[in-house]
N, C-alpha and C positions, 0 to 999 in steps of 0.2 A: 637740753639742748639748746641752742643759739642759731637764729638765722639770719644773715646780712643780705638784704637786698640791695642790688646796686642798680642804679640808671647807668645808661652804657654812655652816649654821646655827653661831652661834657665833664663826665665823672671819671669813668675807665679811659676813654678814648679821646682824643683831640682831633676831632672830626670837621671842625668848624670849614676848612679850606673848601673841602668837597661839596660840603651843604651848601655853602654860598655860591660857589659854581653851577651846581645843578638848578639852585634857585633862580639865578640870573637866566640860565637857558630857557627855564621853564616861562619866565615871565617876557623873554625877548620872542619866543614862539607866538606869543600873543601880542606882538607890539606894544607891550605896556613895559613902562619904565622900570628896570629891577629895582627891589627894596635896597636900602643901604645894608651892608653887612651888618652895622650893629640891629637894624630892625630884624635881620633875620636871625642872629644869634639869640636873639629874646624870644622866638617860637620854637628854639631846639627844645625837643621833648614832647610836643603836641605831636599829635597823628597828623598825616599830611594835609588832610580836608580841614581839619580844626586850624592847622597853621595858615592856610591859605585865607580863611575866614578873619584870621586875627590880622593878616595883612591888608588885605582888602575887604574890609566889613561892610563896604556899600555894594560890593559886587552880589551878582544872583548866585545861586546855587549850583548850577551849569558850568559857570567859570570857575567856580572854586575846585568841582569836580575835575575839571579840563587839566587846570593848572597842577592839581595834585599827579594825575596820569603822566603829565608832561615831565613833570619833576622825577618821577620814577624811572621814566624813558633814558631822560638826559643822564641820570647817575648808572644806568645798566650800561648806556653808550660809552661814557668814561671807563667804565670798568673793563668791557671788552676790547677797548682801543688800549688798554694797559696806560691810560692817561691820569689816573688817579693820582693826587699827591699822597705824600706819606700822612698815615692817621696814626700817630705814635700813642701807645700808653702814656698816661701822665707818670711824671716822675715818682718812684718809689710804689707804684702799683703793683707790678709783679710781684714783688717782694710781701706786700700786704697781703696780698690773695693766699699765698702761699703759707704765710703765718697763721693767717685765720686758718686755713685748712688744717694745718698741723695743729690748733689749739682746740680743734674739734668743731670749729663753727660749720654751719653749711651754708654754701653761698647760692644766690639767685640773681638774676637779671630782670627786670623790669624797664621796658624801653619802647619808645614809640618808633623804634626801627621795624622793618618787615623781618620774618623769620630768616629769609635769605640773607638779607645784609647783614643781620646780628651773627648769624651761623659764619659767614665769610670773615668779618671783622675778628671774631674769637678764634676762629683757627688760624688765622693768620698772626695772631700773637702767641698761640700756642697755649691758650687758657682755656678752651671750651670745655675740655674734659672737667674743671675745677667746679661746674656748676650743676647744682642738682634741678633747677628749675629755670625754663628760659621763657618769658612771658612778652609777646612783642603786639603792635597793633593790628597784626594779622587776624587776631582771635578775641580781640577786646576793644571796648570804647576807648577814647584818647583820655590820656592823663586830664583832668586829676580825678576821674573814676576810679573808684577802689579795686575795679575789677583783676586788674593784672595782679595786685598785691594779695587779694583773697586766694587767688589762683595759686601764687607760689606758695603761700602758707599752706594750702591745700597738698599741694603735691610734696611740701616738706615735711607735713605732719607736724606744722607747728602751730602754737596759739599766738595771737597778736603780741602778747606780752613778752613773747621770747624772741620777737623779732625786733630788727632796725631796718628803717628805709634809709639809704643813702644817695644824695642827689645834689646836683647843682642848681636845680631851678625852684621856683614857687610850686610849679606844677608836680614834682616829685614831693615835696613837702607837703602839698594839700593832699595827695593821694595817701601818704601816710595818716593824715589827721583823719581822713575819712573812713580808713581802714582799722583805726585804733591802734596803728602801730608807731611808736616812737620814731623822729625822724632826727637823722644828722644832715646837716649841709656840708657842702664843701665849697672853698670860695675859689678855685682855680678854673670854674667852669663859666657858664654864661649869665648867671645873675648873680647881684652883688650880696653880700653879706647880710646887710642890713635887711634886704628884701626876704631873705631866708627865715631870718628871725623871727621878721614881721608874720611872714605866712606860719610859722610856728615850730620853727626847728629848737630841738633843745640845745643844740651845740651848733658851731660851724667849725669845722677844720681847716687850718691853713696848709697842710701837707699831709702827706700818707703817714708818717710816722705820729702826728697830732692823731688822726682820724683812729690809728691803732690803739692809742691810749684813751681816748674817747669810747672805743668800743669795749674797752676792758676795763675801764673805771668804774 
């Protein structure tokens, strides 16, 4: 048995435009200058409160909590108004997932998204049914804590040596390290390849075909 655990934003789905829009809205509600898009991309993968802490390390806890709530409200408003930009799957991802499933891999997701946000994103792309375990920030500490990955292992009935964590940020790689799971980075997301290797990634894939080869190598 083999288990492939994927991050979502920056790994499966390119969602950066809407994340940046919601972040800008959250900061503007507090009359704060919004972070640069690069800074926002750097914190994708963290849970919301931890993301706000990283963006505003000198601010107090109440502001971090308020910014996180306003971010969720902004995202929900964009969705309700049907104003979200397209969030495409990265090239080759659907074929990759179908191939892995056909090869007998079990598939899971571990993400900083909410349960609702992940469900909507996966259903939009018709891939929700491919995953045997969906772990989100609603039920776990933020990455790089290994809680999400350990829960995915338990739900899939897999041991750490039977699994691989796949993600685009150092938070994903560090989570894999903490759980004793081999990690593979992808270079089409929000952190650079050399950062992923430095965090402990065994390899970094440059496209979906390369990732498939690494998983089956």
